[in-house]
N, C-alpha and C positions, 0 to 999 in steps of 0.2 A: 692328557691333552683334551681341551674342551671340544665337544662336538661342533663342527661348523654348521651354523644355522642357515637355512634357505634365505636368500635375500628378501623374498616376499613375506617372510614371517616377521613378527615383532622382534626387534633387536634391542640391545641395551641402549643404543643411541636413541631409538624411538621412545623408549621409556623415559630417558633423560629429558627429551624435548617435551613430551606429554606432561611430565612432572613439573616442568617450568612454565607450562602454558603456551608454548611456542611451536607445537607440532601442528602447523596449519593444514597439513594434508593427512591428519591422523585417520581420516575415513578410508584411506587406502590400506591401512593396516588393521584397525579394529573393524568388526563386522564380519561378513561372509564373502569370501573372494574365490571364485573358480580359478584354479591354476594347476600346473603340473609339477609334481614333486617326486624326485627319484624315479622319473619316467612314468609315473602314474598320474592320470587325471583325477581331480577331485576338488574339494572345497576346503579352504583354510578358514577356520573360525577363531575369532579373538574377542574377548569381552572383559571390560574393567569391572571387577567386583571384589575389591580388596578386603572386605569384611565377611566374605562368604567362607564357610567351612569347606565347601566343595561346589563345583559347577558341572552339570551334565548337559548334553545336547539331547533333545527329545524331538520326535516328529513321526511322520508316517513310516519313515525308513526303519524305525526300531519299535513300532507299535506304541510310541509314547511311553516307553519303559524308562522310568526316571533313574534307574541305576545302571542302564546298559552301556552308556557312552560317556565316560568321565573325561574331563578336560585336564590339561596340565597347568599348574600354576607357575607363573613367572614372578620373580622378585626383582626389584623391591616394591613395585607398584601394585602387585596383586592382580595382574592380568592373566586370564585363563585362555589357553589356546589349544587347538586340536586340528589336525589335518585328517579328513575322512576321504580315503580313495573311493572313487565310484559315485560320490555324491554329486548330483547334477543340478544345473541351472533349472529353476522352476520348482524345485522341491521346497516344502515348507518345514519350519523348525521353530523351536523356542529354546530358551535356556532354563533348565531346572536348577534353581539355586538353593543349596542347603545353608540355612542361616546359622549364626552362632548359637541360637537356641535349639537348633536341630530341626526346625520347620523346613518344609520344602515348598518353594513358590516358583511358579512358571512365569517367565518374563519374555517379552519380545526383545529383539535385538535393537539397542539404541541407535546403531549405525546401519541398520538394514536399509537397502536401497529400494525395497518394495515390500508391501504388506498386503494381506488379504483384504478384500472388500468387506466392510462391515455387514453383518454382525460378527463374522469371523475376524480373527486378529493376529494369526500367526505371521511370522516373517517369511519372506520368499527369497531364495537365492537368485540373484540376477546380476548380469554383467552389463554395465552401461557404457563400456568403452568402445563398442563397435559401431556406434552411430556415425554416419557420414554427414558432417556439417557442411553446408554450402552457403554460409553467411559471412564469408571472409571479409567481404567489402564492408558489411555493416560493422563488424568487430573492429576493423581498422579505423573506420570513421568514429566509432564510439570513443576511442582514446582521446579524441579532441572535443568531446561534448562537454559543455559547461552548464551546470544546473543554474547558474546565476544569469547567464547571458543568452542561452538558447531557448527556443520555444518548447513549452511543456503544457499540453492540454491532455489531461488524463481521463480515460473512461474506466470507472471502477466497475468491475464485473464479478459476479458470483457465478461461476461456470454452470453450476447445477440448476440455476433458475433463470439464466438468460434466455435460453431456448431449450425445449424438451421435445422428444418424440412422444407420440401418443402411447399411453401405458397399455401394455398387453400382459397376458399371463406369463409369457416368457421374459418380459422386461417390465418389472413392476415400478421402476424408477423413470425410465425414458431418458436417461442421461445421454448426451452426445459423447461420443469418443473424442479424445483430444484432437485427432486428425480431422474429423469432420467439423468439429467446433472451430478449428483453426481457419478453415476455408470460409465458413459462414461469418465468423467474427471479423476476420481481416477485411472481407468485402464491405461489411457495414462500417467498420472503423475508418476505412479509407474514404468511403462515400461521405461520412460525416465530417472528417477532417481532424480527428484526434491524432496526436503524435504518439501517445503511449496508451497502453492498457495497464490497469492494476488489478491483479487477480486475488480474490479472497479464497481461502480454504483449499490451497493446493497441498500443503503438507498433510499427511494422513491423519485423520481424526475419526473417532468412532461415532460421535453424536452429531447428526445433521443440524440440530438446533443450535449448536455452538458456532455455526457458520465457518468452522475451521479454526476457531480461536482456542480450542482445547486440543492441542496437538499431542499425539502419542508416538508418532514416528517422524522425527524431524528431517530425516534424509530420504523419505519416500514420498513421491507425488501420489496423491490419493488414487486408489484403484477404481474409484467410482467412474472414472473417465478413461481407463485403459492402463497401459503399461508405462514404465519410465521411458521407454523408447518412443512411445506415442507422444509423451510430453516433450521429449527432445524435438520431435517433428513439429509440434505446435510452436515452440519458441523459434525454431529455424524458419518456419513458414512465415511467422510474423516479421522476422528480420528481413526475409526476402521481399516482403511487402512494405519495408521501411517503417515498421511499427515497433516501438520499444516495449519491453515487458518488465513490469514491476510486480514483485510478490509481496503480499502481506507476510510479515515475519514476526513471530511471537516468542521472544525470550523472556517475557514478563512473568509467565507462569506455566504450569502444566497440570493436567488433571490427576485425580487420585486413582484412576482405573488400576485395578489390581495387576493387570498385565503390563503396565507402563513403567515410567521412571520412578514413581513414588516408592520410597523405601526399597530401592532396587535390589540391594544385596542383604536385605533384612535390617538395614540401618538407613538413616537419612544421608544417602550418598550424593544425590544431585541437588537436594534442597537443604536449606538451613535447618539445623537440628532444633533450634529454639523456635517453637511455634509462633512466638511474637515476631519473628522475622521470616519464618519459613511457610507461613500460611496466609492466604488472602481471605479474611472473613467475608467480604462481599461476594466473592466468586466461588468459594469452597475449593480453591485450588492450591497447589504448592508453589513456592517461590524458589527459583534457582539460587544456589549459594555462590554469590559472586566473589566470595573470598577464597574459594577453592580453585587452584590453578587448573586442575583437570576439567572442572565444570566450565570455566571460562574458555578453555581450549575446545571443548565440545561445541559451544555456541559459536565461537569465532570460526572454527573450521566448517561449521554448518553454513554460515553466511558465505564463506568462500566457496563452498561446495555448489551452492545454487548459482553463483556468479561465474564460476569457472567451469563446472561440469555441465551446466544447463544454459550457459550464456545469458543468464538473466541480467537485465540492465539496471536493476535497482531493488532495494528492499525498503518497504515502508514498515518501520519498527513500531509495533503496537504498544500502547499504554506505557510510554517512557516515564511519565510522572510516577506511576506505581512502583517503579524500580528506583527512582531518585530519592523518594521520600520514605523514610522508615515508618512514618505514621500515616501513610496513605491508606484511607479506608479503615482506620483503626481509632478506637476511642482511647482515652487516657487509661493506662494500665495494660493496654493491648500491644504496646510497642516498646522497644528498648532503644535508648539514645546511642549515638556513636561515642567514640572515646573523648570527644570534646563537649559532649552534652547536647549536641544538635540533632536535628531530625534528618540530616542528609545521609544517604547511604554512600559512604566514601568508597566502598568496594565497587559499587555499581558505577560511580563516576569514573573510576579508573578503567573499568570494563569498557565503557562506551568510548573512551579515548583510544584504548587499545583496538577495539573493534573497528572503529571508523578509519583510523590511520592505516591499519593493515589492509582492510578491504579496498579502500580507495587508492592506497599506495601500490598494491599489486594489480589493481584493475582500474587504470585511469578512465574517467568517464562514467563509471558506475555511480549511481546516485543513492545516497543513504538519507532517508526521510524520517523525521521524528514526528510521531503523533504525541505531542506534549501539550498538556492543557493548562499549564500554569505560567507564571512569569519567571521561571528559572532562567538566569542570565546566560548568554553566550552558548546557546544550543548549537548554533551554526558557525561559531567562531572556531578558529584553528586551535588544536590541542596545545600548541606551543605558546599560545596566548591565554591559556586557561579555559578554553572552550571545549565542548564535547565533540566538535568536528563533524557534525552532521552536515549534509549538503543543503537540506531544506527543512523547514518546520511547518507543520500544519498550523494555519492561523485560526485557532479555535475562537479567539476573541472576536475577530472579524465575523466569523460565521454566526456566533451567538447574537451580536448586535444587529447584523444584517437580517436574520430571521425574525428577531423581535420587532424590528421596524416593519418588515414586510407583512407581518401578521396583523398590523394595526389597520383599522378603518382609515382610509385616506384623510378623513376629517381630522383625525388626531395625530397624524404623522408630523405636523409642524411642531408639536410639543416634544418630539423625539428626533428632531433633525440631526442632532449631534451624533446619534448612533451610527449614521452613515459616514460621518467625517472623522470620527475619533480614531479609526485605525491608521489614518495618515500621520497621527502624532507619534506613532512608534513603528511605522512601516519599514524603516531601515535599521531597526535594532537587530533584526534577524533576516535570513533569506527565507521568505515566506511562500507558502502555497495556499491559495484560497480553495476551500473544500466545501462541497455540499455532499456529504458522504452517506453511506447506508445507515449510519446511526441516526440520521435525521428523519428517516421515513419508516420507522418501525416503532413498536411498543406504544401505540396509540398517539404518536406524534403527528400522524397524518402524512400523506404523500406531499410532495412539494407543491403541487398545484392546489391541493385541498387546504393547505395552510393559508392560502391567499384569501383576503376578504372579498365580499361581494357575490353577485350572481355568477352564473356559469361563464359568460363571456368575460366578465370583469376579472375572474380568477386567472384566466389565461393572459389577459393583457397586463395584469399586475406582474405576473411571473416574467413576462417578456421584458418589461422594464428592468426588473431585478437582475435578470441574466445579462442584459447589456451593461448595467453598472458593474457587475462582477467581472465581465471580460475587459472592461476598460480600466479597472482598478489594478494597481501594481500587485504582482504575485502570480506564480504559476497557477494553473486551473485544474480542478477535479470535479467531475459530475458523476454521480452514481447512475447506473443503468436504469432506464425508465423515466428519469427526470427530463431527458431530452425531448420526449414527446408528451409529457404531461400525464403520466399514469395516475389514475384516480385512487386505486386501492393502495394501501400500504404494501411494501414489499414483503414477500414471504419466501423463505428458502424452499418451501414445499411445492411451488408451482412456477411455471415460466412467466415471464412478463406478459402483460395484456396487449400483445401485438395486434389483436383485433381492433384496438382503438384507432389504428391508423386508417381504418375505413371511414372515420369521422373527420370532418373538415378541421375542427379546432386542433385535434391532436396532430393531424398531418401538417397543418400550418405551423404549429409549434416546432415540430421536428425540422421543417425547412428553415425556420428562423434560427434555431440553434445551430444547424449546419452552416448557415451563412455567417453566424458569429464566429464559429470555429475556423472557418476559412479566412475570415477577416483577420482573426488573431494570428493564424499561422503565416499569412502572407504580408504582414506589416510588422517590421522589426521594432517599430516604436512601442508595440504592445508587449514586448518581452525583453529586449536587449538591455534596457535600463531599469528593469524591475527593482534592482537592489541599490540604485543610486538616486538621490533626490532630483538630479537633473532631468530625470525621465518623466516627471509628473508635475503638472502645474494646475492648481485650482483657478478657474475663471471666476466662478461664484459659488462658494461653499455655504453661503449665508442666506440663501433665498428660501428660508424656512416657511414663510407665509404661503408661498406657492408650491412648496415641496419640489423644487426643481434644482438639479445639480448640473453644473457644467464644469468641464475640466479638459485639459489637453495632455495627451501622451506624446512626448518628444522622442525622436530618434537620435542616435548618437551623432549622425552626420548632418542633422538638421533638416533632412529631406523626408517627405511623406509622413508628416505629423498628423495626428488625428484629434479632432475636437468632438467631444461627447456632450450631448444634451439629453437629460433624462427627466421626464415629467412623471411624478409619482401620484398624480391625482387624476380623477375622471373629468377634469375641467380643461377645455381647450384654451389655448393662449394664442389667438390669431395675431396679436400684436407683439409677439415675443421678440426680443432683441438680445443678442449675446455678444459680449466683447470678444475680441480676438487679438492675437499678438502680432499680426502682420497684415499687409494690404493685398497680398497675392490672392488669387481666386481660390475659393473653397468649393470642393466637389462633394456633393451628397453621395456617400457610398453605402449608407444603411438608413432605411426609412421604415420604421415599424408600421406605418400606415399603408404600406404596399399591399395590394390585393393578394400577393403570394402568401402573406401572413394573416389574411382575413381582415385587412384594413379597408378603409373606404376608398382608397386609391385616388385621392384628390390629386389633380394634376398640379405638379409643382416643379420649379426649375431644377436642373441637375447641377448647375454651377451658380455660385454666389460671389459677387464682387464686394468685399468690405468697403464701407464708406467711412469717411472721417467724421465719426459721430461717437463721442465718448460714451462708453457703457462698461459697467463692471470694472471701472478703473483702468480701462484700456482705451487708447486713442481711436481705435477702429472697431467697427461692429458690423454684424449682418442681421437682417430681419428674417424671421422664419415663422411660418404659420404652424405653430406647435400643437399637434392634436392632443386630445385626452389620452393619458397614458402613453404619450408620444416619446419615441426615441429617434434622435437624428445624430448621425455620425458623419463628420465632414473631414475630407483629406485636404491638406494644404502643405 
């Protein structure tokens, strides 16, 4: 009679589900789990290493003796398991894998919930089940959240460089703990009016300069800022303050670090074996094998892990194009075509459909966001209609055109007027998010304000007009930290933001202006509820290239509280400016960039405007407005 296995151990059914790629909670079985077995407290270990000759557990507990603690092999999948009585939470360990060639390599646990802070890299036994969540109301409301119809203004944050403590001998980094970061960040985000934060670099990574995009521990929040329980506190605190939390998630690649996933059991277990598919020449990293069910299960269960065990509200999936295209970043001869001779990775396509339908199906309201830089069709269409089923797609085309236009001397902008209007020709082909991300303020690209032409004041006034255009344009919004107050230096992960700049008038005025834009956005449904439908946007005059002025209306679903935007992208005042409008009801000026609060001249101007029957811009009614240089005017009607 076969021995009865403990329920908490890996069962034959677990192996079946893992082998078919549908064990969505596999992290509850693989990894290290404190439990009681046969009346003894200890830790159960399980690791998938099918091509290993043997696997041992090593750590301080056995003086890192590679032969002292062998694990038992389970068939048919080649999972190794062992229960060690007396092993406690907080102890460190690795797996010593004997390869088919007889070599011994030490690897961290792919499913470990915690890892040592760099430069150390051992896995740490931890139990994340005991945290007391108090965000029930948020989680209930989240089930009804719509990425298409609800407000989303995202503050992209790198926790290690948002704010830091002064460096000391005892603390050479000055990192905030997740708990204190939660309080400081929540206060700031609420003041500014963002609805969500997006965190870079949360999954454990050894190299600071990768910003968290070269992950070695997919199930472990980085120990730079504390424990997994500290991160649970962080998310819980954000939810108590009505702030959504999105994580950067990186299934596109993983680094070659000897202790990580690369050639895990002595063979290409997690990555494609063919280097033409399994290596990124540009990044020097490995590519997950999307054709292997267990690998897809690893990634999908990881996405579910963050959304279900840490209550994360969304994942921004990095570098989607690099997974969709077999020839991404590769020259001729460096890639292999699919079975039909094309450059599409058919296995990655299936993976995304599986990933997004499962994550959103099990967690209504969770947002899956694609950073996808090409014209791949149906990124946000449903899987049943041939789409990849993402909730939103970063609009990289809009970002590129917008920045190219904004960098131009105003004298030459009239020759590139279409760069600011072109995005509306495809605005409803996907569900878009407009982004000015960290990628745009590093590697000698200049900070956002330093991209702007002109002298000091001109740079800020240019950026103010640009931000107003962005917040009026259809699409959810994302700004990277520091952009809201006009940081001058490029961002660096090695230091905190230049908060001292808020002692200067221009930076403080910029922060107040962005804050008012964010609150205007959040408090007016017309700026978000019709983002994905053409009924929500109407050009008044998209063709005023000679004066570089854009005017448009954002319509609400019920026809109430619509907003008319006028944006002047030149340093030339237009005191005789007239703009057409769609109705004769009074228009109320709700945002004026010339306000002294933003460093404007503060010219006295009416708060309400009554349209007159005077044709302009093809409309029967119009209003006259003294439009200042680099002026922005937003009217509610």
